[in-house]
Every structure is written in structure tokens, then in C-alpha cells.
C-alpha positions, 0 to 999 in steps of 0.5 A: 473502438467507436467514438461513441464507445470511446465517449462512455469509456473512461480512464483514470488515476486514483491515488490511497492516501491517508495516515500510516496503517489506515488500511490503504493496501487492504483496500488496493487488493480489495478494489482490483480483486488481486494481491498487489501490494503487501499488507501487515500491521506494522506502521509504514509497511508500504514504501513506494507507490504501488500500483494496480490496475482494474478493468471493466467494460467501460473504465480502466483505473490505475490505483496509486497505494502511496505511503503514510503520510507522517511526521516523523523524521529522517530521510527514509520518512522524508522519501515516503512523504514526497512518495505519497505527495507525488502519488496525489499530484498525478492522481484524478481522484484521492480517496482519503482512507481513515481508521475509524476505530482508532477514533470511536469513543475519541472523536476529539482525536480526529481534529488533532491528527488529521489536520496534516492530511487535510493541508495535503489534500483539500486543494485537490478537486476531487477528494473523497473519504473513506472512513475505513474498519467500520466492520470492527466496531459493534456498537455503530452509534459512537461512529457518528461523531466521528463521522461528524468530526471528518466532516467539518475537517474535510467540508464538501466531500463525500464520506463513505464508510467501509470495510477494506478487509470485507468489501462493505461499501467498496462498491459505492465508493468505488462508483462514485469515483469513477464517476468522476473520470473523464472519458479515455482509453484503456493504457493497459492489457485488460488482464495486466493488474499492476505496472510494478516489475516483478522483482520487486514485488517478490521482494516485498513479499519477502518483506512482508513475510519477514515482517509477519514472522518478527513479532518483535518491532522493527519498523523502519529496520528491515529492507529486502533486495534482490541481489540476483534472479536467473531463470533456466527452464521452469526454474527461477533462481532468487537471492534476496538480501536482508538489510537489518540496521542492528545486530540484534534486529539480525538475530530477530530476523534470523530467529532460533536455528534459523527458524524465522527467516527459513519459515518466512523464506518458505512462505515466500517462494510459495507465493513467488512460484504462484505469482510468476508461474514457475518453480523457485528456488530462493536463497536469503541472507541478512546482512547489517547495514547501520544507517542505511535508512539514511543512506541514499544510495541504499534507498535509491537501490530501494526505489526510493528518493 
């Protein structure tokens, strides 16, 4: 690589931050062009800093999808907020995602709910704001008061209306973010899309499928750990432990005649096979672990804390 090429090549880290359910994981997957983060309608689906790598002709970006910043108590939330802040502090650029549909017609809520986020990010040099989910608002005029409130809360920061789901406005957001990066060589091969271990991604896939299958609310009550992973020729055998807080949660996760666990396992197995390019034998079992979300050892085994 020539000196001129190096000077024209940009490298850096961009953190995606916001309140729970703002669409950070959806935006990460859209920008990278591959699924690297699980997505569900449940708050706090993202528990770890999830990395996605986007490589272009003259740039490489490492995206960090951080857990949603929140005021809730408990050790798990403490670890989630800490992981989010560590992600912000390690980033060259921060993109704040705001669920603009939540505030459409209710701009007075923006100041109330965005204060925590403002206090966390406004001292960073490069901060952009993405007003997400514009695609689900039919009357675009009701977005304007919300945009004005965001401009007051995040003064001097550019605001981009986007749809992380459809990709609307994402190119403009990405171009601006790239322009804020400094010259530097790529650190990862051009075909690498994440720094996450494949076992972690498998556990996340299983958790996503269980969340989508369980219609009842189990926000923090479910965690997945890979107990064993053995490879033989073209077959991978995976054993996954599903932790829940209560017996009632266990019944929900297993479902009538085991239907929920079986369906989620089948969907997860197919996606893991696509991820690793091998046949998968997946075994899952459920264990009631009261207080696991306050247990440092268990949280540590999940990569938290």
C-alpha cells in the first residue's frame, strides 16, 4: 500500500447508542449488510457490545452496538450501562439513535426522556443523531416538532432522519460518519464482518428465537450459555443451557408439550448452520436459576461485568 493510499484510507470505531428499542441493532445489521446482532421487539435485547465490521475501498469501520442506556436498577442493568459507556469511550464517532415514532405527536416527551442520554454523550467530540423509524410515520409533518426538540437537546449536532429497517437516509448518515474518521490502515480482513466468537453468536441466535417465540414478557429473565461445542467432520454438536429466573418462566420457555423450545431450537439450528456452514445437532435444556441476573459469576460467564 502506497503512502498516498494510506492517507486516503480511513479507519475508526463508530458506537451506536440510545435508549432501549431505538433500533441500534437493526441499524448495525443494515450498515454492515449482514446479520451480526439479534433483533427483537423486547427492550434490552442487546446485552453486550456487539461489533460489526464494514470494509470499503477506502475505509474500514468497526461498529459497536451498545446496550440501551436506562435508569433501571439491579446488577444486570448496572453492567449493561457500564458496557454502553465503555463502548462510547472507545469510539471515534457516536451515533445517537432516537425512536422518533415514539415522540410523534408528543414532542414534550423528548426533553424528559433524552436528558439521561444527553448527559452521557454531549462531551464527546463527534456525535451524530439519527432520528429513526421515520418509515412508520405517515404524516411527516408531525416529525418537525420532534426534530426541533432534538436540535435543542443536542445543539450543534447534525440530525439525520433514517429508517434503519428500510435503509432510508442511512447512506447520508454513513457518509457523514466516515468523513469524521482519521486516516488509518484496515485492521481486519475485508471479508470479516464481526469480532464476535462464533459460540457467542450461536448463543445470541438461540436467545433471539426464544424471545420471538415467547409472547409473554420475560425481559431479563432469560439467558443462554453454550455448555458444550464439539466438531466432528461436517457435524457440530452444540449444547445450550437456557437460564430463567422462575418456574413460571420455565413453563413459558418450554411451552405446551415442548412446542416453544422445540420450535425456537429448530429455527436457531438452521440459522447457526447457515452461519458456520456445517450441519448442527442442537440440544437445549432449561434451568431455573433464581437471581442469576444479580449473580456476578453467571453474568461474567455471559460476558458481562
